[in-house]
N, C-alpha and C positions, 0 to 999 in steps of 0.2 A: 440804091437811093433813087434812080430814075423810075424803076419799077414801082416803088412805094409811092412816088408822086403820081404816077399814072393811075393808082388805085385810091388817090386822095388820102393817103396816110401821112400824117405829119412827120417831118424829118428834121434830124439834128445832127450836126457835125460836132464833135468835141476835139478841139486842138490836142494833138498828141506830140508835138515837137515844135522846136523853134522854127519860125518861118524866116528865111534870110532876106536880105535886101532885094534879091533877084527873084523872090517868090519861090524858092526851092521847094520842091515837092508840093507845090500848091497850084491848082488851077482855078477856074471860075467856080464859085460857090453855087452848088445845085441845091443844097438843103434849105429848108425854110428858115432855119436859124443855125448860128454857130456859136459855140461856147468858147470864148477866147481867154488866154491866159492873162493878157494885160493890154495896156493902152497902146503900146508900141505896135503890137500886131494889128490892132484895130485901126490906127491911123494908116498903116501900110495898106489894108484891104479897102479902106474908103478911098485912098489915093488911086487905087487901081480900079475904082468904079463900082465897089460893092455897096449895096444899100445899108447905111449905118443902122437902120431899124432892125436888121436881121443879125446883127453882130452884138452879142451879149457878153460882157466881161464877167467871168466867174472866178478867175484864178486857175491854178494847176493843181489837179488831184494828185499828180506825182510829187508836188511839193508837200502836200499833206502827209504822204507816205514817208518822204525824206525826213520831215520834222519829227514824225512818229518814231522812226528808227533811231534818231539821234538821242531821244529820251531813254531808250530802252536797250540799246546795243550793249553787248558785253565783249570787251576787247579780248580777254582770254580765250573765250569761246570761239571767236572769229580766227584768231591766230591758230587755234587747234584745228579748225576746219582746214586752214590752209597749210598746216603742218609747218609753221614758220616759228623760229625762236623768238621769244619775247625780247631778246636782246637786239633784234634788228627792227629797223623802221621801214615802212612800207611806202612805196611809190606805185600808184596805179596808172596803167596805160589803158585807156578805153578806146578801142578800135572802131572804125567805121567800115561799112561795106563799100570799098573803093577798088579802083583797078589794081591789077596784080603788081604793077610797077610802083605805083604810089604806096601800097601796102608794104612792099618789100623794102623800099626806101625808108619808110617810117619804122619799120621793125629793126633794120640794121642799125639805124641811127640810135634808136632808144636802148636797144640791148647792148650795143658797143659801149654807149656812154655810161650806162649804169654799172658796168663792170668797173668803172673808175670810182664807184662809191660803194665799197665793200661792206659798209655798215647799213646798207639798204637792200631791201628785198624788192625786186620788181615783180609785179603781179599784172598780167595782161588779161583784161576782161574782155572776152570776144563779143562782137556784135552777134546778135541772135542768128543771123544768116551766115555766120562763118563756122567752119568745123575745127580750125586750129591747126590743120595739117602744115601749112606754110609756116606758121608761128613756131611750131615745135621743131621743124627742120632747121630754121635759122638759129633757134636756141642751141640745138646740138652742134650745128656748125661752128658757132661762136663760143662753144664750151661755157655757156651761161647757166645759172641756177634759176633763171626766171620762171615763174609759174604761170601756167595757161589755165584760166577759168572760164566756164561758160555759163553755168546755171546758177551761180551764186548771186545773191541780191546785191546790186551795184551800191546800194546805200550802205550796206554793211562794209563794203570795201572802202568806200569813201571815208566812212566814219574812222577807220583806224589807220588811214593814209596820211601822209605828210604833204603830198603833192598829187594832183590829178593831171595827167598828160593826155592829150587827145588831138585828133586832126580838127574835127568841127562838130563832134557829138554834143547833143543836147545835154549829156551827162555833165558838161562843164557848168551849166547853170545850176544843176543840183549840187555840185561840189561848192560852188559859190554860196548857196543857200546854207550849206553846212559849214561855212567858214574855212573852206579849204583852198589854198592857192592853186591856180590853174596855168598850165603852160600848153600852148597850142603849137603844133608843128606842121608847117606847110611847105613842102619842099618842091611843090609843083611849078613854081615860077609864076602861078596864076594868082589872082586876088583871093583873099580869104572868103570861103563860103559863108561863114558866120563872123560877125564883126566883134568877136570877144577881145581880140588884141587891139584892134582899131579904136575901141572905146576905153582901152586901159584897164579892162577888167581881167585880163590875162596877159602873160608875157608871150609874145609871138617869136617863134624861131623859124627862120627861113633859110638857114644853111646848117648842114649837119653839124659842123664844128661849134655851132652856137648853143647847142642844148646843155653842154657842161656848165658854161657860164650862167645860162639861165637857171639851172638847178641850184647852183651855188648862191645866186642872187636871192633867189626865193627863200633859201634856208637862212642866209646871213645878212643880207643887205637891208637894214631897217628902213631906209628911205623907199626901197623897192616894195617891201612888205607893206608899208603904210599906204602907199599908192594903190596897190592891189586892193587892199581893204576898202578904201574910199570908193575906188571906181566900180568894184564889184557890187558894192551895196547899191551904187547909183544904177547899174546895169539890171539888178534885180528889180528895182522899183519901176524901171521902164517896162521890163518883160513880164513881171508877175503882179497881179492885182494886189493881193494881200497875203501875207505869211501868217495867216491866223488859224490854220488847220481846218477851215470850214469851206474850202473850194468844192469839195465833194458834195456837201450839203447843198451849195448854190447850184451845182449842176443838176442835182436831183430834183430841187425845186423847179429848175427850168424845164426838166423832162416832164 
């Protein structure tokens, strides 16, 4: 980016993930322009001193992809890819690249808890930077039938899932867009990195023994289900400009 600017080449940054309240994974804007997902990110960046004239709201191209998959996915084909019986319902755990201790806590908690839901199949979707070695080791130790997947399209998995579980992955937003309930697990004793649970768009679990009740509530408690639906829609409106399938076109026009 800096080399391009030295050669007077116009530069554009395209937002590729949610930016948390602490500016996670984001420093000072170097590019001439930045294509943003929504008003929330723009407000945050303006508050931190960025020039609003350089911040253009386009929406999220990943939302375009999620919406497109929702219209065309085939449940039977996806179950066949996973080698899962159609009699079972799927819960997806989308992992993050975090410390060994945090990852181990998350995996033990989720895998142990899902053994208490025999009608559900746990599918663990690896972060692109993970190799799955730790995950498979814990699955074997706990004698679980959980499946570890790396290269499968996350939107396909979300589409056939009943619940999306994660630590703080942007995948949570994609699940909300696809009308799937989200549970976030944070056992670190630190503040949530992303405010999914804080804003009521997800159920937050902060103790290992709380996951079972959270899953039960998401599946059976109509009051909880309704609140999640309302708050997740509000969260989407704050974070994503429009769900009209044209974000990629707006980015192209900006380029």
